[in-house]
C-alpha positions in Angstrom: 80.2 68.1 120.7 76.7 68.0 119.9 76.3 70.0 116.2 74.3 72.8 116.2 70.9 71.7 113.8 72.1 73.7 110.0 70.6 76.4 109.4 70.3 78.4 113.1 73.8 78.8 115.0 76.9 80.4 113.9 78.5 80.8 110.7 82.3 80.3 109.2 82.5 81.6 106.5 85.6 81.0 104.8 87.5 82.7 101.4 86.6 80.4 98.2 90.5 80.5 97.3 91.5 76.8 99.2 94.6 77.2 101.4 96.4 75.5 104.2 94.7 77.7 106.0 91.2 77.8 105.1 91.4 73.9 105.3 92.4 74.0 108.9 90.1 76.7 110.2 86.8 74.8 108.6 88.2 70.8 109.8 88.7 73.1 113.9 85.1 74.3 113.2 83.1 71.2 112.2 85.4 69.5 115.0 83.2 71.9 117.9 79.9 71.4 115.6 80.5 74.9 114.0 78.8 75.2 110.7 81.4 76.0 107.7 79.9 77.9 104.0 82.0 79.1 101.2 80.7 81.9 99.3 79.5 80.9 95.8 77.7 84.2 95.0 74.9 86.3 96.1 72.6 83.4 97.0 74.9 81.7 99.7 75.3 85.5 101.8 71.8 85.7 101.3 71.1 82.7 102.4 72.8 83.7 105.8 71.5 86.8 106.0 70.8 86.8 109.7 72.2 84.5 111.1 75.6 85.7 113.0 78.8 84.7 110.6 82.4 85.0 111.1 84.2 85.1 108.1 88.3 84.1 107.1 89.2 85.8 103.6 90.7 88.4 101.6 89.5 92.7 102.5 87.8 93.2 99.1 85.1 89.9 99.1 84.9 91.2 103.0 84.1 94.5 101.9 81.3 93.2 99.8 79.7 91.0 102.6 80.0 92.4 106.2 77.4 95.1 104.9 74.2 92.3 104.1 75.8 90.3 106.6 76.0 92.6 109.5 79.7 91.7 110.1 82.5 93.9 112.2 85.5 93.1 111.1 88.8 94.3 113.5 91.8 95.6 112.8 95.1 97.3 114.1 95.1 101.5 113.5 97.4 102.1 110.1 99.9 104.8 112.1 100.4 101.6 115.3 103.8 100.3 113.9 104.9 103.6 113.7 103.2 105.2 117.4 106.2 102.4 118.9 109.1 103.3 120.8 111.9 101.6 118.6 112.7 99.9 121.6 109.9 97.1 120.4 110.9 98.0 116.2 114.3 98.9 116.1 114.5 101.3 113.5 112.8 104.1 112.3 108.8 104.1 111.2 107.1 106.8 109.6 103.1 106.4 108.2 102.9 108.4 105.0 100.9 109.0 101.1 102.1 107.4 98.4 103.1 110.5 97.5 105.8 111.7 99.7 107.3 108.4 99.7 107.6 109.5 95.5 110.3 111.5 97.1 112.2 108.8 98.9 116.3 109.6 98.3 116.9 106.3 100.1 116.8 102.9 100.2 113.9 102.2 102.3 110.7 99.9 102.9 107.6 100.3 102.1 104.5 99.1 102.6 100.5 99.4 102.8 99.5 99.3 106.8 97.9 96.5 106.4 96.3 95.2 102.9 98.4 93.6 99.7 97.5 97.1 97.8 101.3 97.9 96.8 104.6 94.9 97.1 106.0 94.8 100.6 109.7 95.7 99.5 112.9 97.6 100.3 112.7 100.2 97.4 116.3 102.0 96.2 114.4 104.9 96.5 111.2 106.3 95.6 111.5 106.8 92.1 111.2 102.3 91.9 107.9 102.7 93.7 104.2 102.1 92.1 102.4 105.4 90.6 99.3 103.9 88.9 97.5 100.7 89.5 93.4 99.8 90.7 94.1 100.4 94.2 96.7 102.6 94.6 96.7 106.7 94.5 99.0 109.5 95.5 97.2 109.3 98.9 97.3 105.6 99.6 98.8 105.5 103.3 102.3 103.3 103.6 104.7 103.0 106.0 108.0 103.6 105.3 110.6 101.7 107.5 114.2 101.2 107.6 116.0 98.4 106.2 116.4 95.7 108.9 117.3 91.9 108.3 115.6 89.3 110.5 116.8 85.9 111.2 114.0 85.0 111.8 110.1 86.1 112.0 107.2 84.5 114.1 103.5 85.5 113.5 101.7 85.1 117.1 98.1 84.9 117.3 96.3 87.0 120.2 93.2 86.9 122.3 93.1 89.5 124.9 96.5 90.7 125.4 97.5 86.4 125.8 100.0 84.6 122.9 97.1 81.9 122.5 99.6 79.6 119.5 102.2 80.3 117.3 104.4 79.7 114.3 108.0 80.5 112.7 107.0 81.8 109.4 110.4 82.5 107.5 113.8 83.0 108.4 116.3 85.4 106.6 113.6 86.4 103.8 112.8 83.0 102.9 109.4 80.7 103.8 110.0 78.2 106.9 107.5 77.4 109.4 108.2 75.5 112.1 107.7 76.3 115.9 107.4 79.2 117.9 110.0 79.6 120.2 110.0 81.1 123.6 111.8 84.4 122.9 109.4 85.2 120.6 106.7 84.2 123.2 108.2 86.2 126.2 109.3 90.1 123.7 105.4 89.8 122.3 105.2 89.4 126.1 107.1 92.5 126.9 105.1 94.6 123.8 102.0 93.6 125.4 102.9 94.3 128.0 103.7 97.9 127.7 100.8 98.8 124.5 98.7 95.8 124.5 95.1 97.8 124.7 96.8 100.2 121.9 95.5 96.7 119.9 92.3 95.0 118.9 91.6 91.5 121.7 92.1 89.5 118.6 95.3 90.5 116.1 97.9 88.3 114.4 101.5 90.2 115.7 104.1 89.9 113.4 107.7 89.5 115.5 111.3 88.3 114.8 114.9 88.0 116.0 117.4 91.4 114.3 120.4 90.9 112.8 122.3 93.9 113.8 125.4 93.5 112.0 127.2 96.9 114.6 125.5 94.4 118.0 126.8 90.7 117.7 124.4 90.2 120.4 120.4 88.9 119.0 117.6 91.8 119.4 113.9 91.9 118.7 111.3 93.9 117.2 107.9 93.9 115.9 107.3 93.4 112.2 103.7 93.7 111.7 100.4 93.9 113.1 98.3 91.7 111.0 94.4 90.8 110.2 93.6 87.3 112.2 90.8 86.9 109.1 93.4 87.0 106.6 96.8 85.7 108.4 98.2 82.2 107.2 98.1 80.0 110.3 101.2 77.8 109.4 102.6 75.8 112.0 100.2 77.3 114.4 97.2 74.8 116.5 94.7 75.9 113.7 91.7 75.6 117.1 93.8 78.8 119.0 93.8 80.2 115.4 90.0 79.3 115.0 89.1 81.4 118.9 91.1 84.4 117.7 89.0 84.8 113.5 86.3 84.5 115.8 86.6 87.4 117.5 88.5 89.1 114.8 85.6 89.0 112.1 81.8 88.4 113.6 78.3 89.7 114.2 78.8 93.3 114.8 76.5 93.0 118.0 79.2 90.9 119.7 81.7 93.5 119.5 83.2 94.6 122.4 83.1 98.0 123.4 87.2 98.4 123.8 87.5 96.8 119.7 84.9 99.5 118.7 88.0 101.7 117.5 89.0 98.9 115.5 86.2 97.6 113.3 87.0 98.2 109.5 85.8 101.1 107.9 84.1 102.4 111.9 81.4 99.8 110.8 79.7 99.6 114.4 
């Protein structure tokens, strides 16, 4: 592929934090003739204004650049996981507020729907949850679920309702990247056939094999849906991950009508 001349074509803007995923995505972008850039200050954003920009990086930086660069960032709805039938989750899940979670009297896994405003963990009860912080308050939305054990967890990158690549990322809660299995892909396809329309057209879907002490048969469940533009790729194919990222975080003018309700902060 002949590279576009600098200064007029689309750009992949990646976080200044150098991670394995930012390196792999930049290499995949360069291989298809796509220019890459890293924000080093306001001058970077000013220099890219008016060009078609795609983003890979954190939501805090994205919030600063989305307006000036005309970015639309797709994300699953906060209550998506809580709305799923239990046959796909294997556990009870509800979307509530941090203030409500403070009143819990049982162990529960508590996490924000998409950002990292408080540490996702199993908390013995609500008194152990954070009460103060720069980015949290009583109205902070959180997902509260029954604790379960996943034997293996997989991240699958989905585009237009199809799994295009993926990777195992953990075993028994410990980081362990590796190939994704046919079982993980088959479960994801069954899920997407049922509820795919409730997700953005580009999404990172985490699924896992459940270990149930009362049932020796292996079952599958959704872990969560993630922002592709802020998701580690692990052992997935970087070129296919890039396809998903480009759709999930790009020019607002290119957002498809069915994706408009998934744009972060209602930019479109």
